[in-house]
DOFI-694587 format. One record per residue (C-alpha): x, y, z; residue in three letters; residue number from 1. Coordinates in Angstrom, 1 decimal. Each point is the difference from the previous one (the first is absolute). Layout:
! residues N
<site><X>X</X><Y>Y</Y><Z>Z</Z><aa>ALA</aa><i>NUM</i></site>
...
! end
This chain:
! residues 232
<site><X>0.0</X><Y>0.1</Y><Z>-0.7</Z><aa>MET</aa><i>1</i></site>
<site><X>1.7</X><Y>3.7</Y><Z>-0.2</Z><aa>ASP</aa><i>2</i></site>
<site><X>-1.5</X><Y>1.3</Y><Z>3.6</Z><aa>ALA</aa><i>3</i></site>
<site><X>2.0</X><Y>3.4</Y><Z>-1.9</Z><aa>LEU</aa><i>4</i></site>
<site><X>-2.5</X><Y>0.5</Y><Z>-3.1</Z><aa>ILE</aa><i>5</i></site>
<site><X>-3.0</X><Y>-0.7</Y><Z>2.5</Z><aa>PHE</aa><i>6</i></site>
<site><X>1.1</X><Y>2.5</Y><Z>2.7</Z><aa>LEU</aa><i>7</i></site>
<site><X>1.1</X><Y>2.4</Y><Z>-2.6</Z><aa>LYS</aa><i>8</i></site>
<site><X>-3.8</X><Y>0.2</Y><Z>-1.4</Z><aa>SER</aa><i>9</i></site>
<site><X>-1.2</X><Y>0.9</Y><Z>3.5</Z><aa>ARG</aa><i>10</i></site>
<site><X>2.6</X><Y>2.5</Y><Z>-0.1</Z><aa>THR</aa><i>11</i></site>
<site><X>-1.5</X><Y>1.8</Y><Z>-3.2</Z><aa>ALA</aa><i>12</i></site>
<site><X>-3.4</X><Y>-0.5</Y><Z>1.2</Z><aa>PHE</aa><i>13</i></site>
<site><X>1.0</X><Y>2.1</Y><Z>2.9</Z><aa>ILE</aa><i>14</i></site>
<site><X>1.6</X><Y>2.5</Y><Z>-1.7</Z><aa>ARG</aa><i>15</i></site>
<site><X>-3.3</X><Y>0.2</Y><Z>-2.8</Z><aa>PHE</aa><i>16</i></site>
<site><X>-2.4</X><Y>-0.3</Y><Z>3.1</Z><aa>PHE</aa><i>17</i></site>
<site><X>1.9</X><Y>2.7</Y><Z>2.0</Z><aa>TYR</aa><i>18</i></site>
<site><X>0.1</X><Y>2.1</Y><Z>-3.7</Z><aa>GLU</aa><i>19</i></site>
<site><X>-3.7</X><Y>-0.3</Y><Z>-1.1</Z><aa>THR</aa><i>20</i></site>
<site><X>-1.4</X><Y>0.6</Y><Z>3.7</Z><aa>SER</aa><i>21</i></site>
<site><X>2.0</X><Y>3.1</Y><Z>0.9</Z><aa>ALA</aa><i>22</i></site>
<site><X>-1.2</X><Y>1.4</Y><Z>-3.6</Z><aa>GLU</aa><i>23</i></site>
<site><X>-3.3</X><Y>1.1</Y><Z>1.6</Z><aa>GLY</aa><i>24</i></site>
<site><X>0.9</X><Y>1.5</Y><Z>3.4</Z><aa>PHE</aa><i>25</i></site>
<site><X>3.1</X><Y>1.9</Y><Z>-1.8</Z><aa>VAL</aa><i>26</i></site>
<site><X>-2.8</X><Y>1.7</Y><Z>-2.0</Z><aa>ASP</aa><i>27</i></site>
<site><X>-2.0</X><Y>0.8</Y><Z>2.2</Z><aa>VAL</aa><i>28</i></site>
<site><X>2.8</X><Y>2.1</Y><Z>1.8</Z><aa>LYS</aa><i>29</i></site>
<site><X>1.1</X><Y>1.3</Y><Z>-2.7</Z><aa>ARG</aa><i>30</i></site>
<site><X>-3.7</X><Y>1.5</Y><Z>-1.3</Z><aa>ARG</aa><i>31</i></site>
<site><X>-0.2</X><Y>1.0</Y><Z>3.6</Z><aa>ILE</aa><i>32</i></site>
<site><X>3.6</X><Y>2.0</Y><Z>0.1</Z><aa>ASP</aa><i>33</i></site>
<site><X>-0.8</X><Y>2.0</Y><Z>-3.4</Z><aa>ASN</aa><i>34</i></site>
<site><X>-4.4</X><Y>-0.1</Y><Z>0.7</Z><aa>ALA</aa><i>35</i></site>
<site><X>-0.6</X><Y>-1.5</Y><Z>-3.1</Z><aa>LEU</aa><i>36</i></site>
<site><X>-3.4</X><Y>-1.6</Y><Z>-0.6</Z><aa>PRO</aa><i>37</i></site>
<site><X>-2.0</X><Y>-1.8</Y><Z>1.8</Z><aa>PRO</aa><i>38</i></site>
<site><X>2.2</X><Y>1.9</Y><Z>3.0</Z><aa>PHE</aa><i>39</i></site>
<site><X>0.4</X><Y>4.0</Y><Z>-2.3</Z><aa>ASP</aa><i>40</i></site>
<site><X>-3.7</X><Y>1.3</Y><Z>1.9</Z><aa>ASN</aa><i>41</i></site>
<site><X>0.9</X><Y>-0.2</Y><Z>3.8</Z><aa>PRO</aa><i>42</i></site>
<site><X>-3.1</X><Y>0.4</Y><Z>2.3</Z><aa>PRO</aa><i>43</i></site>
<site><X>-0.5</X><Y>3.5</Y><Z>2.4</Z><aa>TYR</aa><i>44</i></site>
<site><X>1.6</X><Y>-0.8</Y><Z>3.3</Z><aa>SER</aa><i>45</i></site>
<site><X>1.7</X><Y>2.2</Y><Z>3.0</Z><aa>GLU</aa><i>46</i></site>
<site><X>0.8</X><Y>-2.7</Y><Z>2.0</Z><aa>ASP</aa><i>47</i></site>
<site><X>3.8</X><Y>0.8</Y><Z>-1.5</Z><aa>GLY</aa><i>48</i></site>
<site><X>1.1</X><Y>-3.4</Y><Z>-1.6</Z><aa>GLU</aa><i>49</i></site>
<site><X>1.2</X><Y>-0.4</Y><Z>-3.5</Z><aa>PRO</aa><i>50</i></site>
<site><X>-3.0</X><Y>-1.1</Y><Z>-2.3</Z><aa>ALA</aa><i>51</i></site>
<site><X>0.1</X><Y>-4.1</Y><Z>-0.5</Z><aa>TYR</aa><i>52</i></site>
<site><X>2.3</X><Y>-0.9</Y><Z>2.8</Z><aa>LEU</aa><i>53</i></site>
<site><X>-2.2</X><Y>-2.7</Y><Z>1.4</Z><aa>VAL</aa><i>54</i></site>
<site><X>0.7</X><Y>-1.7</Y><Z>-4.2</Z><aa>GLU</aa><i>55</i></site>
<site><X>3.0</X><Y>1.2</Y><Z>-0.2</Z><aa>TRP</aa><i>56</i></site>
<site><X>1.1</X><Y>-1.6</Y><Z>3.7</Z><aa>LEU</aa><i>57</i></site>
<site><X>-1.9</X><Y>-3.3</Y><Z>-1.6</Z><aa>ASP</aa><i>58</i></site>
<site><X>1.7</X><Y>0.0</Y><Z>-2.4</Z><aa>ALA</aa><i>59</i></site>
<site><X>3.6</X><Y>0.1</Y><Z>1.6</Z><aa>ASP</aa><i>60</i></site>
<site><X>-1.5</X><Y>-2.8</Y><Z>2.5</Z><aa>THR</aa><i>61</i></site>
<site><X>-0.7</X><Y>-2.6</Y><Z>-2.8</Z><aa>GLY</aa><i>62</i></site>
<site><X>3.4</X><Y>1.2</Y><Z>-1.4</Z><aa>LEU</aa><i>63</i></site>
<site><X>1.7</X><Y>-1.3</Y><Z>3.2</Z><aa>GLU</aa><i>64</i></site>
<site><X>-2.2</X><Y>-2.9</Y><Z>0.6</Z><aa>VAL</aa><i>65</i></site>
<site><X>0.5</X><Y>-1.4</Y><Z>-3.2</Z><aa>LEU</aa><i>66</i></site>
<site><X>3.9</X><Y>0.1</Y><Z>0.1</Z><aa>GLY</aa><i>67</i></site>
<site><X>-0.5</X><Y>-2.1</Y><Z>3.4</Z><aa>LEU</aa><i>68</i></site>
<site><X>-2.1</X><Y>-2.6</Y><Z>-1.7</Z><aa>ALA</aa><i>69</i></site>
<site><X>2.4</X><Y>0.1</Y><Z>-2.6</Z><aa>CYS</aa><i>70</i></site>
<site><X>2.9</X><Y>-1.2</Y><Z>2.3</Z><aa>ILE</aa><i>71</i></site>
<site><X>-2.1</X><Y>-2.5</Y><Z>1.5</Z><aa>SER</aa><i>72</i></site>
<site><X>-0.7</X><Y>-1.8</Y><Z>-3.8</Z><aa>MET</aa><i>73</i></site>
<site><X>4.2</X><Y>0.4</Y><Z>-0.3</Z><aa>LEU</aa><i>74</i></site>
<site><X>0.5</X><Y>-1.5</Y><Z>3.5</Z><aa>SER</aa><i>75</i></site>
<site><X>-2.4</X><Y>-2.4</Y><Z>-0.9</Z><aa>ASP</aa><i>76</i></site>
<site><X>2.1</X><Y>-0.8</Y><Z>-3.1</Z><aa>ALA</aa><i>77</i></site>
<site><X>3.1</X><Y>0.2</Y><Z>1.5</Z><aa>LEU</aa><i>78</i></site>
<site><X>-1.4</X><Y>-3.1</Y><Z>2.5</Z><aa>LYS</aa><i>79</i></site>
<site><X>-1.4</X><Y>-2.0</Y><Z>-2.4</Z><aa>LEU</aa><i>80</i></site>
<site><X>3.5</X><Y>0.4</Y><Z>-2.4</Z><aa>TYR</aa><i>81</i></site>
<site><X>1.9</X><Y>-1.2</Y><Z>3.1</Z><aa>PHE</aa><i>82</i></site>
<site><X>-2.8</X><Y>-2.9</Y><Z>0.9</Z><aa>ASN</aa><i>83</i></site>
<site><X>0.5</X><Y>-1.4</Y><Z>-3.8</Z><aa>THR</aa><i>84</i></site>
<site><X>3.8</X><Y>0.0</Y><Z>0.0</Z><aa>LEU</aa><i>85</i></site>
<site><X>-0.5</X><Y>-1.9</Y><Z>3.7</Z><aa>ALA</aa><i>86</i></site>
<site><X>-2.5</X><Y>-2.2</Y><Z>-1.6</Z><aa>ASP</aa><i>87</i></site>
<site><X>0.3</X><Y>-0.8</Y><Z>-3.5</Z><aa>ARG</aa><i>88</i></site>
<site><X>3.2</X><Y>1.7</Y><Z>-1.5</Z><aa>VAL</aa><i>89</i></site>
<site><X>2.6</X><Y>-1.0</Y><Z>2.7</Z><aa>ILE</aa><i>90</i></site>
<site><X>-1.8</X><Y>-2.1</Y><Z>1.9</Z><aa>ARG</aa><i>91</i></site>
<site><X>1.1</X><Y>0.4</Y><Z>3.8</Z><aa>PHE</aa><i>92</i></site>
<site><X>-1.8</X><Y>0.8</Y><Z>2.8</Z><aa>SER</aa><i>93</i></site>
<site><X>0.8</X><Y>1.0</Y><Z>3.8</Z><aa>PHE</aa><i>94</i></site>
<site><X>1.0</X><Y>-1.8</Y><Z>3.0</Z><aa>GLU</aa><i>95</i></site>
<site><X>-1.7</X><Y>2.2</Y><Z>2.3</Z><aa>ASN</aa><i>96</i></site>
<site><X>-2.1</X><Y>2.1</Y><Z>-2.3</Z><aa>LYS</aa><i>97</i></site>
<site><X>-1.4</X><Y>1.9</Y><Z>2.9</Z><aa>LYS</aa><i>98</i></site>
<site><X>3.0</X><Y>0.9</Y><Z>2.0</Z><aa>ALA</aa><i>99</i></site>
<site><X>1.4</X><Y>1.2</Y><Z>-3.7</Z><aa>ALA</aa><i>100</i></site>
<site><X>-3.2</X><Y>2.2</Y><Z>-0.3</Z><aa>PHE</aa><i>101</i></site>
<site><X>0.6</X><Y>1.7</Y><Z>2.9</Z><aa>ARG</aa><i>102</i></site>
<site><X>1.7</X><Y>3.2</Y><Z>-1.2</Z><aa>GLY</aa><i>103</i></site>
<site><X>-2.3</X><Y>0.1</Y><Z>-3.1</Z><aa>GLY</aa><i>104</i></site>
<site><X>-0.3</X><Y>-2.6</Y><Z>-3.3</Z><aa>PHE</aa><i>105</i></site>
<site><X>2.6</X><Y>2.3</Y><Z>-1.9</Z><aa>VAL</aa><i>106</i></site>
<site><X>2.9</X><Y>-0.2</Y><Z>2.5</Z><aa>PRO</aa><i>107</i></site>
<site><X>-1.0</X><Y>-3.6</Y><Z>0.2</Z><aa>ALA</aa><i>108</i></site>
<site><X>0.4</X><Y>-0.7</Y><Z>-3.4</Z><aa>TYR</aa><i>109</i></site>
<site><X>3.0</X><Y>1.6</Y><Z>-0.6</Z><aa>PHE</aa><i>110</i></site>
<site><X>2.2</X><Y>-1.7</Y><Z>2.1</Z><aa>GLU</aa><i>111</i></site>
<site><X>-1.5</X><Y>-3.1</Y><Z>-1.2</Z><aa>ALA</aa><i>112</i></site>
<site><X>0.5</X><Y>1.3</Y><Z>-3.4</Z><aa>LEU</aa><i>113</i></site>
<site><X>3.8</X><Y>1.1</Y><Z>0.6</Z><aa>GLY</aa><i>114</i></site>
<site><X>0.9</X><Y>-3.6</Y><Z>0.8</Z><aa>GLU</aa><i>115</i></site>
<site><X>-1.5</X><Y>-1.6</Y><Z>-2.9</Z><aa>ILE</aa><i>116</i></site>
<site><X>1.4</X><Y>2.5</Y><Z>-2.2</Z><aa>LEU</aa><i>117</i></site>
<site><X>3.6</X><Y>0.1</Y><Z>1.6</Z><aa>ASP</aa><i>118</i></site>
<site><X>-0.1</X><Y>3.8</Y><Z>0.5</Z><aa>THR</aa><i>119</i></site>
<site><X>0.0</X><Y>2.9</Y><Z>2.6</Z><aa>ASP</aa><i>120</i></site>
<site><X>-2.3</X><Y>2.6</Y><Z>-2.2</Z><aa>TRP</aa><i>121</i></site>
<site><X>3.0</X><Y>2.2</Y><Z>-0.5</Z><aa>SER</aa><i>122</i></site>
<site><X>0.2</X><Y>-0.4</Y><Z>-3.5</Z><aa>ASP</aa><i>123</i></site>
<site><X>-4.1</X><Y>0.3</Y><Z>-0.1</Z><aa>CYS</aa><i>124</i></site>
<site><X>-0.9</X><Y>3.6</Y><Z>-2.3</Z><aa>PRO</aa><i>125</i></site>
<site><X>-3.6</X><Y>-0.3</Y><Z>2.4</Z><aa>ALA</aa><i>126</i></site>
<site><X>-0.3</X><Y>2.3</Y><Z>2.6</Z><aa>ASP</aa><i>127</i></site>
<site><X>-1.3</X><Y>-2.7</Y><Z>2.8</Z><aa>ARG</aa><i>128</i></site>
<site><X>-0.8</X><Y>2.4</Y><Z>2.9</Z><aa>ALA</aa><i>129</i></site>
<site><X>-2.8</X><Y>1.6</Y><Z>-2.7</Z><aa>LEU</aa><i>130</i></site>
<site><X>-1.0</X><Y>-3.3</Y><Z>-0.8</Z><aa>ILE</aa><i>131</i></site>
<site><X>-0.6</X><Y>-0.8</Y><Z>3.8</Z><aa>GLU</aa><i>132</i></site>
<site><X>-1.5</X><Y>3.1</Y><Z>0.7</Z><aa>GLN</aa><i>133</i></site>
<site><X>-3.0</X><Y>-0.9</Y><Z>-3.1</Z><aa>ILE</aa><i>134</i></site>
<site><X>-0.8</X><Y>-2.5</Y><Z>2.6</Z><aa>VAL</aa><i>135</i></site>
<site><X>0.2</X><Y>2.2</Y><Z>3.7</Z><aa>LEU</aa><i>136</i></site>
<site><X>-2.6</X><Y>2.7</Y><Z>-2.1</Z><aa>ALA</aa><i>137</i></site>
<site><X>-2.4</X><Y>-2.4</Y><Z>-1.8</Z><aa>ARG</aa><i>138</i></site>
<site><X>-0.1</X><Y>-1.7</Y><Z>3.9</Z><aa>ASN</aa><i>139</i></site>
<site><X>-0.8</X><Y>3.0</Y><Z>1.1</Z><aa>ARG</aa><i>140</i></site>
<site><X>-1.9</X><Y>1.3</Y><Z>-2.5</Z><aa>GLY</aa><i>141</i></site>
<site><X>-2.4</X><Y>-3.4</Y><Z>0.9</Z><aa>GLN</aa><i>142</i></site>
<site><X>-1.3</X><Y>1.7</Y><Z>3.6</Z><aa>HIS</aa><i>143</i></site>
<site><X>-1.5</X><Y>3.4</Y><Z>0.4</Z><aa>GLY</aa><i>144</i></site>
<site><X>1.0</X><Y>2.4</Y><Z>2.7</Z><aa>GLU</aa><i>145</i></site>
<site><X>-2.7</X><Y>2.6</Y><Z>0.0</Z><aa>ASP</aa><i>146</i></site>
<site><X>-3.4</X><Y>-0.2</Y><Z>-1.2</Z><aa>LEU</aa><i>147</i></site>
<site><X>-0.1</X><Y>3.5</Y><Z>-0.6</Z><aa>THR</aa><i>148</i></site>
<site><X>2.8</X><Y>0.0</Y><Z>-2.6</Z><aa>SER</aa><i>149</i></site>
<site><X>1.7</X><Y>-2.4</Y><Z>-2.8</Z><aa>PHE</aa><i>150</i></site>
<site><X>3.3</X><Y>0.7</Y><Z>1.1</Z><aa>THR</aa><i>151</i></site>
<site><X>2.3</X><Y>-2.4</Y><Z>0.6</Z><aa>VAL</aa><i>152</i></site>
<site><X>3.7</X><Y>0.5</Y><Z>2.6</Z><aa>THR</aa><i>153</i></site>
<site><X>2.5</X><Y>-1.8</Y><Z>0.1</Z><aa>HIS</aa><i>154</i></site>
<site><X>0.6</X><Y>-1.5</Y><Z>2.9</Z><aa>ASP</aa><i>155</i></site>
<site><X>3.1</X><Y>0.0</Y><Z>2.7</Z><aa>LYS</aa><i>156</i></site>
<site><X>1.5</X><Y>-3.6</Y><Z>-0.8</Z><aa>ALA</aa><i>157</i></site>
<site><X>0.1</X><Y>1.2</Y><Z>-3.9</Z><aa>THR</aa><i>158</i></site>
<site><X>1.8</X><Y>3.2</Y><Z>1.3</Z><aa>LEU</aa><i>159</i></site>
<site><X>2.5</X><Y>-1.7</Y><Z>1.6</Z><aa>ASP</aa><i>160</i></site>
<site><X>0.5</X><Y>-2.1</Y><Z>-2.5</Z><aa>LYS</aa><i>161</i></site>
<site><X>0.2</X><Y>2.1</Y><Z>-3.2</Z><aa>HIS</aa><i>162</i></site>
<site><X>0.8</X><Y>4.1</Y><Z>2.0</Z><aa>PRO</aa><i>163</i></site>
<site><X>-0.6</X><Y>1.3</Y><Z>-3.1</Z><aa>ARG</aa><i>164</i></site>
<site><X>-2.5</X><Y>-2.2</Y><Z>-2.0</Z><aa>PRO</aa><i>165</i></site>
<site><X>-1.5</X><Y>-0.1</Y><Z>-3.6</Z><aa>PHE</aa><i>166</i></site>
<site><X>-3.1</X><Y>0.7</Y><Z>0.1</Z><aa>PHE</aa><i>167</i></site>
<site><X>-0.2</X><Y>3.8</Y><Z>1.2</Z><aa>ILE</aa><i>168</i></site>
<site><X>-0.4</X><Y>3.1</Y><Z>-1.3</Z><aa>SER</aa><i>169</i></site>
<site><X>3.3</X><Y>2.2</Y><Z>0.1</Z><aa>ASP</aa><i>170</i></site>
<site><X>-2.5</X><Y>2.6</Y><Z>2.1</Z><aa>THR</aa><i>171</i></site>
<site><X>-0.5</X><Y>-2.5</Y><Z>2.8</Z><aa>GLU</aa><i>172</i></site>
<site><X>3.6</X><Y>-1.4</Y><Z>0.3</Z><aa>MET</aa><i>173</i></site>
<site><X>1.5</X><Y>3.0</Y><Z>0.4</Z><aa>SER</aa><i>174</i></site>
<site><X>-2.4</X><Y>0.8</Y><Z>2.6</Z><aa>ALA</aa><i>175</i></site>
<site><X>0.1</X><Y>-3.8</Y><Z>1.5</Z><aa>ALA</aa><i>176</i></site>
<site><X>3.7</X><Y>0.7</Y><Z>0.8</Z><aa>THR</aa><i>177</i></site>
<site><X>2.5</X><Y>2.0</Y><Z>1.7</Z><aa>THR</aa><i>178</i></site>
<site><X>3.2</X><Y>-1.4</Y><Z>-1.5</Z><aa>GLU</aa><i>179</i></site>
<site><X>0.3</X><Y>-3.2</Y><Z>-2.1</Z><aa>ALA</aa><i>180</i></site>
<site><X>-1.3</X><Y>-3.0</Y><Z>1.6</Z><aa>GLY</aa><i>181</i></site>
<site><X>-1.9</X><Y>1.2</Y><Z>3.4</Z><aa>SER</aa><i>182</i></site>
<site><X>-3.7</X><Y>0.7</Y><Z>0.3</Z><aa>LEU</aa><i>183</i></site>
<site><X>-0.9</X><Y>3.8</Y><Z>0.8</Z><aa>ALA</aa><i>184</i></site>
<site><X>-3.7</X><Y>-1.4</Y><Z>1.8</Z><aa>SER</aa><i>185</i></site>
<site><X>-2.4</X><Y>-2.4</Y><Z>0.8</Z><aa>LEU</aa><i>186</i></site>
<site><X>-1.9</X><Y>1.4</Y><Z>-2.8</Z><aa>LEU</aa><i>187</i></site>
<site><X>0.7</X><Y>-2.9</Y><Z>-2.5</Z><aa>MET</aa><i>188</i></site>
<site><X>0.2</X><Y>1.0</Y><Z>-4.1</Z><aa>PRO</aa><i>189</i></site>
<site><X>-2.3</X><Y>-0.9</Y><Z>-2.4</Z><aa>THR</aa><i>190</i></site>
<site><X>0.3</X><Y>-2.9</Y><Z>-2.2</Z><aa>ILE</aa><i>191</i></site>
<site><X>0.4</X><Y>1.7</Y><Z>-3.5</Z><aa>LYS</aa><i>192</i></site>
<site><X>-0.9</X><Y>-1.6</Y><Z>-3.2</Z><aa>ILE</aa><i>193</i></site>
<site><X>0.8</X><Y>2.0</Y><Z>-3.4</Z><aa>SER</aa><i>194</i></site>
<site><X>-0.1</X><Y>-0.8</Y><Z>-3.2</Z><aa>ALA</aa><i>195</i></site>
<site><X>4.4</X><Y>-0.1</Y><Z>0.1</Z><aa>ALA</aa><i>196</i></site>
<site><X>0.1</X><Y>-1.8</Y><Z>3.1</Z><aa>GLY</aa><i>197</i></site>
<site><X>-2.8</X><Y>-2.8</Y><Z>-1.2</Z><aa>LEU</aa><i>198</i></site>
<site><X>2.5</X><Y>0.0</Y><Z>-3.3</Z><aa>GLU</aa><i>199</i></site>
<site><X>2.9</X><Y>-0.2</Y><Z>1.7</Z><aa>LYS</aa><i>200</i></site>
<site><X>-0.7</X><Y>-2.8</Y><Z>2.1</Z><aa>ALA</aa><i>201</i></site>
<site><X>-1.9</X><Y>-2.4</Y><Z>-2.8</Z><aa>ILE</aa><i>202</i></site>
<site><X>3.4</X><Y>0.7</Y><Z>-1.8</Z><aa>GLY</aa><i>203</i></site>
<site><X>2.2</X><Y>-1.1</Y><Z>3.1</Z><aa>GLU</aa><i>204</i></site>
<site><X>-2.3</X><Y>-3.2</Y><Z>0.0</Z><aa>VAL</aa><i>205</i></site>
<site><X>0.6</X><Y>-0.7</Y><Z>-3.6</Z><aa>ASP</aa><i>206</i></site>
<site><X>3.3</X><Y>0.4</Y><Z>0.4</Z><aa>LEU</aa><i>207</i></site>
<site><X>0.4</X><Y>-2.5</Y><Z>2.9</Z><aa>LEU</aa><i>208</i></site>
<site><X>-1.4</X><Y>-2.7</Y><Z>-1.6</Z><aa>ALA</aa><i>209</i></site>
<site><X>1.8</X><Y>0.4</Y><Z>-3.3</Z><aa>GLU</aa><i>210</i></site>
<site><X>2.8</X><Y>0.1</Y><Z>1.7</Z><aa>TRP</aa><i>211</i></site>
<site><X>-1.0</X><Y>-3.2</Y><Z>2.1</Z><aa>ILE</aa><i>212</i></site>
<site><X>-1.2</X><Y>-1.6</Y><Z>-3.9</Z><aa>ASP</aa><i>213</i></site>
<site><X>3.5</X><Y>0.4</Y><Z>-1.1</Z><aa>ALA</aa><i>214</i></site>
<site><X>1.7</X><Y>-1.9</Y><Z>2.7</Z><aa>ARG</aa><i>215</i></site>
<site><X>-2.5</X><Y>-3.3</Y><Z>0.4</Z><aa>LEU</aa><i>216</i></site>
<site><X>2.3</X><Y>-1.9</Y><Z>-1.4</Z><aa>ASP</aa><i>217</i></site>
<site><X>1.7</X><Y>0.4</Y><Z>3.4</Z><aa>ARG</aa><i>218</i></site>
<site><X>-3.2</X><Y>-0.7</Y><Z>1.7</Z><aa>ALA</aa><i>219</i></site>
<site><X>0.1</X><Y>-3.7</Y><Z>-1.6</Z><aa>TYR</aa><i>220</i></site>
<site><X>3.6</X><Y>-0.8</Y><Z>0.5</Z><aa>GLU</aa><i>221</i></site>
<site><X>-1.1</X><Y>0.4</Y><Z>3.7</Z><aa>TRP</aa><i>222</i></site>
<site><X>-2.7</X><Y>-2.0</Y><Z>-0.9</Z><aa>ARG</aa><i>223</i></site>
<site><X>2.0</X><Y>-2.8</Y><Z>-1.3</Z><aa>LYS</aa><i>224</i></site>
<site><X>2.3</X><Y>0.5</Y><Z>3.0</Z><aa>ARG</aa><i>225</i></site>
<site><X>-3.2</X><Y>-0.5</Y><Z>2.6</Z><aa>GLN</aa><i>226</i></site>
<site><X>-1.0</X><Y>-3.1</Y><Z>-2.1</Z><aa>HIS</aa><i>227</i></site>
<site><X>2.9</X><Y>-1.8</Y><Z>0.5</Z><aa>ASN</aa><i>228</i></site>
<site><X>1.4</X><Y>0.8</Y><Z>3.2</Z><aa>ARG</aa><i>229</i></site>
<site><X>-0.3</X><Y>-3.8</Y><Z>2.1</Z><aa>PRO</aa><i>230</i></site>
<site><X>-3.0</X><Y>-0.3</Y><Z>2.2</Z><aa>SER</aa><i>231</i></site>
<site><X>1.2</X><Y>0.4</Y><Z>3.5</Z><aa>SER</aa><i>232</i></site>
! end
């Protein structure tokens, strides 16, 4: 089975899904910002708020929710890819899966594949820290925090491990740290999945899978060695 082909089919769909879905939200914001129909005739108001503020905020929230949905799809695609390598391509298992997965499935698979592919990952061009953050952002995004908002924030455990998280706006990064690697306050920064950030994350997943695929001959050699090991 060619796991790379199926993974890249999923990542291509995630790109398509985001771009197509985002068009409507972006268009609403653009039309409001430029007073274009149907937002060219604001109703009379004395409250001092910009016209169509609710509609603009809803469109902006739509983009935020869409980003979280797509990062969740990407995390699931990554997990399915790793599972497929284990179950159908390389065919390996964890001696104690519960213990191995205690720190998350990404570190567990990196450790296992490091041995199988005979690598310390130093020659892998993919950003492994970013790939792990895809899953961490997905996990946070699956659990709402406040009925009054769709906003999802990073937690302290994530920031302790990744002091300068990838999925965060430049503005909040500046406000969140007083100096490199230190938290400025207990107010956790928002998880921000921008179009560029999502594209970068998808690209890193594709790059990782391409790198692994090019080294599967090492996995087959590993499997031969396992098969030829004398039974105890």
